[in-house]
N, C-alpha and C positions, 0 to 999 in steps of 0.2 A: 792105090786102087781100093775101091770099096769092098768090104767083105761080103760074103754071100748073104749074111744076115741083114746087112744094110741094104743090099739090092732087093731083098724081099720086102723090107719096110718101105723103101722108096717106090717099089712097084705098086704096093697096095695104096700108098698115098696118091700116086699118079692116077691109078684106076678110079679111086673114089672121086677125085677132083674132076676127072674127065667124064664121068658118068652122071654128074649132077643134073644135066639136062635130059637124061634118058634113063631114069630109074623107076622101078615099080613103087607104088605107094607104100608097099610093105616095108620098104627100106627106111621110111621115116619113123616107123613105130619104135617106141622105146628110146628115142633120142631126146636131147634137151627140149623142153616144152615151153619155156618162158625165159625172160631176160635173167631172172634169178638163176635158173638152171644153166644158162650160158655162162654167166659169171662164175658160178661154182665149178663148172667143167674147166673153164680157162684157168681158174685158180689151182685146180688139181694138176693141170698140165704144167703150170708154173712151178709148183712144189716138186713135181717129179723131175723137172729139168734141173732144179737146184740140187736135188738128190744126186743126179748124175754128175753134176758139176763137182760136188763134194767127193763123190766116188773117184772121179778122174784125178782130182787134186790129191787125194790120199795116195793113189797109185803113183802119181808123179813124185810125191814126197818120198815114197818107198824107193823109187828109182834114184832120186837125188841122194838119198841116204846110202844106198848101195854104191853109188859112184864115189862118194867120199870115202867109204870104207875100203873099196877096192883101190883107190888112189894110194891110201896109206899102206895097204898090203903090198902092192906091186912096187911102190917107191922104196920099200924096205929091201928089195932084191938088188942091192947095190952092186953085186958081182955080175949082174946081167946088164948088157948094153941098154941104154935108155930107149932106143928105138924098139928093141925087143919087148921091153916092159910095157911100152905104150901099145904095142900090137896085142899083147896078151890081155891087157886091160880092156882094149876096145872089143876084142872077141868075147871076153867075159861079160861085158855090159850088153853086148848084142844078144847073147844067149839069155841073159837075165831079163832083158826087155821082152824077148820073144815068149819066155815062160810067164812073165807077168801079164802080158796081153792074153795069152791062152788061158791062164787060170782065172782071169777076171771076166772072161767072155760071157759066161752065163749071167753073172751079176749085172753087167752093163746091158746086155741084151734084154733082160727082164724089165729094166727101167725104160729102155727105149720102146719096148712093146707097150708099156703103160702110157707113155707120152703119145705114141702113135694112135692108140685107141681113143684117147681124149680128143686128139686132133681130128680123127676120122668122124667121131660122133658130132663134133662141131661142124665139119664140112658137110655132113649129111643134111643139115637143115639150113645152111647158109642162104639158100634162095628164098627162104621164108622171111628173112630179115634183110633183104636186098635194098630196101628203101623204107623211109618213114611211111609212105603210102601203103606199102605191103603190110606193115605192122598195124596201121590204123584199121584197114578194111578187115583184118583178121580178128581185131579185138572183140572179145566177148560175143563172137558170132553165135546167134541162137540164144544168147543170154536174155534173161527177163528184162533187165533195165534197157538194154539196147533195143529189144523188140518193142517194148512199150513206147519208147521214144519214136521209133520208126512208124508205128501205127498212128501217132499223133501228127507226124509231119509228112506222111506218105503222099499227100496231095499239095504240099507247099509249093508255091511258085518261086521264081527267082528272088524277088525282093524278100519274101518271108524266109526263104532258105538262107539268104545272106545274114539275116538277123540271127537265125539259129546258129549259124557258123560262128558269128562273132561272140554269141553267148557261150558257146562251147569253148572257144579259145580263152575267153575271159575267166571262166570257171575252171578250166582245165578238165572238163568233163569228157572223158574218152567215150563213154557210151553214147552221149549226145553227138559227139563229133563223128563217131562211126556211123550212126544213123543218118547224119547229114551227108556223109560221103556216099552212103548207100542210095539215098534219094538223089544225090547229084548224078550218079551213074544212070539213073532212070530218065533223066531229062534228055530232050532232044537237043540237037546241036545249037539251035537258035536260043533255047532257054539257057543253055550253059553259057553262052556268050553274054547273057543278060545278068547273070549272077555276079555279085561283087567280090568274089574270091576264087581262088583256084584250089583244087583238091590237094595239090602239092603244098601250098601255103598252109592249108588247114592241118595237113598231116605233120608238117614240120613244127607247127606251133604246139601240137599236142604230143607228138612222138619223137620230135627231133632229138631231144636229149637222150632218150633211150636208144634211138638209132645209132647215135655216136658211141654210146656205151657198148652196144651189141657189136658194132664194127670193131671196136677196140678189143673185145673179148675174142672175136674170130682171129684178129691179128695176133693176139697173145698165143693162142693154141697153135697157130700155124708157125709163128716165129720160134716158139720153144722147141717144136719138133725139128725144124731146120737147124737151129742152133745146136741142139743135142746131137744130131747126125754129124754136124761139122766137128763138134768137140770130140766125139767118139772116134771119128776118122783121123783127126789130128793126133789123138793119143795113140792109136794103133800104128800110124805111120811115123810118129815122132816129128812131124813137120807141122808148122803153123804158117798161115798166110795173113798178111795185113789186110787183104781184101775182105776176109771174113769179118774182121772187126769193124771195118767200114760199113759193110752190108748190114751187120747186126745193128749198128747205131742208126742207120737210115730206116731199117724195118721197124725198129722200136718206136720211132716217132709216131707211127700210126696207132699205137696202143692207147695213148691218152691215159686217163685215170680209170680205166674199165674195171679194175679190181677193187675200187672203192665200193662200199656197200650201196646198193641202189636205194633210192628214196622211196 
Protein backbone atom coordinates (compact mmCIF):
# COMPACT_ATOMS: atom_id res chain seq x y z
CA UNK A 1 0.00 0.00 0.00
CA UNK A 2 1.32 3.51 -0.78
CA UNK A 3 2.28 5.61 2.20
CA UNK A 4 0.46 8.81 3.08
CA UNK A 5 3.41 10.76 1.74
CA UNK A 6 3.23 8.97 -1.60
CA UNK A 7 -0.51 9.61 -1.79
CA UNK A 8 0.14 13.31 -1.28
CA UNK A 9 2.72 13.34 -4.06
CA UNK A 10 0.55 11.33 -6.44
CA UNK A 11 -2.42 13.56 -5.69
CA UNK A 12 -0.51 16.71 -6.52
CA UNK A 13 0.77 15.12 -9.70
CA UNK A 14 -2.72 14.06 -10.81
CA UNK A 15 -4.15 17.47 -10.00
CA UNK A 16 -1.48 19.31 -11.97
CA UNK A 17 -1.85 17.06 -14.99
CA UNK A 18 -5.65 17.23 -14.83
CA UNK A 19 -5.79 21.00 -14.64
CA UNK A 20 -3.55 21.76 -17.63
CA UNK A 21 -6.53 22.75 -19.72
CA UNK A 22 -8.20 24.89 -17.04
CA UNK A 23 -5.53 26.89 -15.24
CA UNK A 24 -5.05 30.58 -14.62
CA UNK A 25 -2.31 32.35 -16.56
CA UNK A 26 -0.63 33.03 -13.24
CA UNK A 27 0.22 29.33 -12.97
CA UNK A 28 2.61 29.66 -15.93
CA UNK A 29 4.72 32.31 -14.20
CA UNK A 30 8.19 31.32 -13.05
CA UNK A 31 8.15 28.00 -14.90
CA UNK A 32 10.69 26.86 -17.55
CA UNK A 33 10.75 29.49 -20.31
CA UNK A 34 12.89 27.93 -23.04
CA UNK A 35 14.14 24.64 -24.40
CA UNK A 36 17.32 25.17 -22.42
CA UNK A 37 15.26 25.60 -19.24
CA UNK A 38 13.29 22.44 -20.02
CA UNK A 39 16.44 20.39 -20.48
CA UNK A 40 18.00 21.81 -17.32
CA UNK A 41 14.87 21.00 -15.31
CA UNK A 42 14.70 17.49 -16.76
CA UNK A 43 18.38 17.04 -15.91
CA UNK A 44 17.71 18.08 -12.31
CA UNK A 45 14.88 15.54 -12.12
CA UNK A 46 17.20 12.89 -13.53
CA UNK A 47 19.94 13.68 -11.00
CA UNK A 48 17.48 13.68 -8.11
CA UNK A 49 16.10 10.32 -9.24
CA UNK A 50 19.64 8.93 -9.31
CA UNK A 51 20.14 10.28 -5.80
CA UNK A 52 17.06 8.42 -4.62
CA UNK A 53 18.26 5.29 -6.39
CA UNK A 54 21.60 5.49 -4.57
CA UNK A 55 19.83 6.16 -1.28
CA UNK A 56 17.59 3.12 -1.67
CA UNK A 57 20.56 1.00 -2.74
CA UNK A 58 22.47 2.08 0.36
CA UNK A 59 19.53 1.15 2.57
CA UNK A 60 19.13 -2.19 0.83
CA UNK A 61 22.83 -2.84 1.39
CA UNK A 62 22.34 -2.07 5.08
CA UNK A 63 19.50 -4.57 5.16
CA UNK A 64 21.58 -7.22 3.37
CA UNK A 65 24.47 -6.62 5.74
CA UNK A 66 22.18 -7.04 8.75
CA UNK A 67 20.73 -10.19 7.24
CA UNK A 68 24.20 -11.71 6.96
CA UNK A 69 25.10 -10.63 10.49
CA UNK A 70 21.89 -11.98 11.99
CA UNK A 71 22.30 -15.27 10.12
CA UNK A 72 25.67 -15.78 11.76
CA UNK A 73 24.29 -14.75 15.14
CA UNK A 74 21.24 -17.00 15.16
CA UNK A 75 23.02 -19.94 13.54
CA UNK A 76 25.38 -19.88 16.51
CA UNK A 77 22.50 -20.79 18.82
CA UNK A 78 22.97 -24.49 18.15
CA UNK A 79 21.13 -25.52 21.30
CA UNK A 80 17.96 -24.03 19.87
CA UNK A 81 15.81 -25.86 17.30
CA UNK A 82 16.47 -24.67 13.73
CA UNK A 83 12.84 -23.69 13.18
CA UNK A 84 12.96 -21.50 16.27
CA UNK A 85 16.19 -19.86 15.13
CA UNK A 86 14.69 -19.10 11.74
CA UNK A 87 11.58 -17.62 13.34
CA UNK A 88 13.65 -15.37 15.61
CA UNK A 89 15.79 -14.28 12.70
CA UNK A 90 12.72 -13.47 10.57
CA UNK A 91 11.19 -11.44 13.40
CA UNK A 92 14.45 -9.58 13.92
CA UNK A 93 14.80 -8.71 10.24
CA UNK A 94 11.17 -7.64 10.06
CA UNK A 95 11.73 -5.22 12.92
CA UNK A 96 15.03 -4.06 11.44
CA UNK A 97 13.36 -3.32 8.09
CA UNK A 98 10.51 -1.47 9.77
CA UNK A 99 12.95 0.77 11.66
CA UNK A 100 15.07 1.27 8.54
CA UNK A 101 12.03 2.40 6.58
CA UNK A 102 10.88 4.66 9.39
CA UNK A 103 14.26 6.28 10.04
CA UNK A 104 14.94 6.94 6.34
CA UNK A 105 11.46 8.29 5.60
CA UNK A 106 12.36 11.98 5.83
CA UNK A 107 15.44 11.56 3.66
CA UNK A 108 13.58 9.69 0.95
CA UNK A 109 10.56 11.98 1.04
CA UNK A 110 12.75 15.08 0.64
CA UNK A 111 14.21 13.64 -2.57
CA UNK A 112 10.78 12.59 -3.84
CA UNK A 113 9.50 16.09 -3.16
CA UNK A 114 12.33 17.57 -5.21
CA UNK A 115 11.62 15.24 -8.14
CA UNK A 116 7.91 16.04 -7.90
CA UNK A 117 8.60 19.78 -8.04
CA UNK A 118 10.70 19.39 -11.19
CA UNK A 119 8.01 17.22 -12.80
CA UNK A 120 5.27 19.67 -11.83
CA UNK A 121 7.20 22.63 -13.22
CA UNK A 122 7.59 20.78 -16.50
CA UNK A 123 3.95 19.69 -16.63
CA UNK A 124 2.84 23.28 -16.04
CA UNK A 125 4.15 24.40 -19.45
CA UNK A 126 3.75 21.22 -21.49
CA UNK A 127 0.90 22.67 -23.55
CA UNK A 128 3.23 25.44 -24.78
CA UNK A 129 5.41 22.76 -26.39
CA UNK A 130 2.67 20.46 -27.65
CA UNK A 131 3.77 20.72 -31.30
CA UNK A 132 6.40 22.22 -33.55
CA UNK A 133 3.76 24.69 -34.74
CA UNK A 134 3.16 25.90 -31.18
CA UNK A 135 6.87 26.43 -30.76
CA UNK A 136 7.24 28.31 -34.05
CA UNK A 137 4.33 30.73 -33.60
CA UNK A 138 5.59 31.65 -30.12
CA UNK A 139 9.17 32.22 -31.26
CA UNK A 140 10.42 35.76 -30.54
CA UNK A 141 6.86 37.10 -30.51
CA UNK A 142 7.14 40.89 -30.50
CA UNK A 143 10.86 40.70 -31.15
CA UNK A 144 12.54 43.19 -33.45
CA UNK A 145 13.74 40.72 -36.09
CA UNK A 146 10.43 38.90 -36.39
CA UNK A 147 8.45 42.17 -36.44
CA UNK A 148 10.69 43.62 -39.13
CA UNK A 149 10.25 40.53 -41.29
CA UNK A 150 6.49 40.63 -40.85
CA UNK A 151 6.30 44.27 -41.88
CA UNK A 152 8.10 43.35 -45.10
CA UNK A 153 5.86 40.37 -45.96
CA UNK A 154 2.56 41.55 -44.47
CA UNK A 155 1.00 41.82 -47.94
CA UNK A 156 2.74 38.88 -49.60
CA UNK A 157 0.55 36.68 -51.74
CA UNK A 158 0.65 32.85 -51.91
CA UNK A 159 3.51 32.60 -54.42
CA UNK A 160 5.70 35.18 -52.71
CA UNK A 161 4.96 33.71 -49.29
CA UNK A 162 5.97 30.27 -50.54
CA UNK A 163 9.32 31.70 -51.59
CA UNK A 164 9.81 33.22 -48.15
CA UNK A 165 8.93 29.91 -46.50
CA UNK A 166 11.49 28.08 -48.61
CA UNK A 167 14.11 30.71 -47.81
CA UNK A 168 13.36 30.40 -44.08
CA UNK A 169 13.72 26.62 -44.25
CA UNK A 170 16.91 26.91 -46.29
CA UNK A 171 18.53 29.33 -43.84
CA UNK A 172 16.99 27.89 -40.69
CA UNK A 173 15.81 31.44 -39.94
CA UNK A 174 13.24 31.14 -37.15
CA UNK A 175 12.32 34.81 -37.14
CA UNK A 176 11.50 34.72 -40.85
CA UNK A 177 9.66 31.40 -40.46
CA UNK A 178 7.59 32.78 -37.58
CA UNK A 179 6.72 35.85 -39.64
CA UNK A 180 5.73 33.63 -42.57
CA UNK A 181 3.51 31.54 -40.27
CA UNK A 182 1.93 34.73 -38.95
CA UNK A 183 1.19 35.94 -42.48
CA UNK A 184 -0.10 32.47 -43.41
CA UNK A 185 -2.67 32.70 -40.62
CA UNK A 186 -3.98 35.97 -42.05
CA UNK A 187 -4.68 34.46 -45.49
CA UNK A 188 -8.20 33.46 -46.42
CA UNK A 189 -8.98 29.82 -47.19
CA UNK A 190 -8.55 30.16 -50.96
CA UNK A 191 -5.15 31.82 -50.56
CA UNK A 192 -3.97 29.13 -48.15
CA UNK A 193 -4.85 26.48 -50.71
CA UNK A 194 -2.68 28.31 -53.24
CA UNK A 195 0.51 28.43 -51.15
CA UNK A 196 3.13 25.76 -51.79
CA UNK A 197 3.62 24.67 -48.20
CA UNK A 198 1.76 23.82 -45.01
CA UNK A 199 2.39 25.52 -41.70
CA UNK A 200 3.07 22.11 -40.17
CA UNK A 201 5.81 21.39 -42.70
CA UNK A 202 7.35 24.81 -42.14
CA UNK A 203 7.27 24.35 -38.37
CA UNK A 204 8.75 20.86 -38.56
CA UNK A 205 11.60 22.03 -40.78
CA UNK A 206 12.45 24.84 -38.37
CA UNK A 207 11.47 23.55 -34.91
CA UNK A 208 11.14 19.80 -35.45
CA UNK A 209 14.43 18.90 -33.78
CA UNK A 210 13.72 21.11 -30.77
CA UNK A 211 10.20 19.70 -30.51
CA UNK A 212 11.64 16.19 -30.30
CA UNK A 213 14.07 17.35 -27.62
CA UNK A 214 11.37 19.10 -25.61
CA UNK A 215 9.15 16.02 -25.80
CA UNK A 216 12.05 13.94 -24.54
CA UNK A 217 12.65 16.37 -21.68
CA UNK A 218 9.00 16.16 -20.61
CA UNK A 219 9.21 12.37 -20.76
CA UNK A 220 12.33 12.35 -18.58
CA UNK A 221 10.75 14.48 -15.85
CA UNK A 222 7.57 12.41 -15.90
CA UNK A 223 9.37 9.07 -16.02
CA UNK A 224 11.82 9.88 -13.23
CA UNK A 225 8.94 10.85 -10.97
CA UNK A 226 7.04 7.63 -11.68
CA UNK A 227 10.19 5.51 -11.42
CA UNK A 228 11.10 7.10 -8.10
CA UNK A 229 7.64 6.52 -6.67
CA UNK A 230 7.83 2.87 -7.70
CA UNK A 231 11.34 2.46 -6.31
CA UNK A 232 10.35 4.01 -3.01
CA UNK A 233 7.22 1.89 -2.80
CA UNK A 234 9.19 -1.27 -3.57
CA UNK A 235 11.69 -0.43 -0.84
CA UNK A 236 9.00 0.21 1.75
CA UNK A 237 7.09 -2.96 0.91
CA UNK A 238 10.11 -5.14 0.23
CA UNK A 239 8.46 -6.28 -2.99
CA UNK A 240 9.41 -5.69 -6.61
CA UNK A 241 7.47 -6.52 -9.75
CA UNK A 242 8.77 -7.34 -13.19
CA UNK A 243 6.06 -5.20 -14.76
CA UNK A 244 7.70 -2.06 -13.37
CA UNK A 245 10.96 -2.89 -15.16
CA UNK A 246 9.11 -3.52 -18.42
CA UNK A 247 7.13 -0.30 -18.10
CA UNK A 248 10.30 1.64 -17.32
CA UNK A 249 12.04 0.31 -20.43
CA UNK A 250 9.06 1.20 -22.61
CA UNK A 251 8.66 4.67 -21.12
CA UNK A 252 12.34 5.49 -21.53
CA UNK A 253 12.14 4.90 -25.26
CA UNK A 254 10.34 8.25 -25.56
CA UNK A 255 13.22 10.17 -23.96
CA UNK A 256 15.60 10.07 -26.90
CA UNK A 257 18.73 12.16 -26.40
CA UNK A 258 16.98 15.06 -24.70
CA UNK A 259 19.71 15.56 -22.10
CA UNK A 260 22.34 16.21 -24.76
CA UNK A 261 23.29 19.90 -24.90
CA UNK A 262 21.02 21.85 -27.27
CA UNK A 263 22.64 23.27 -30.36
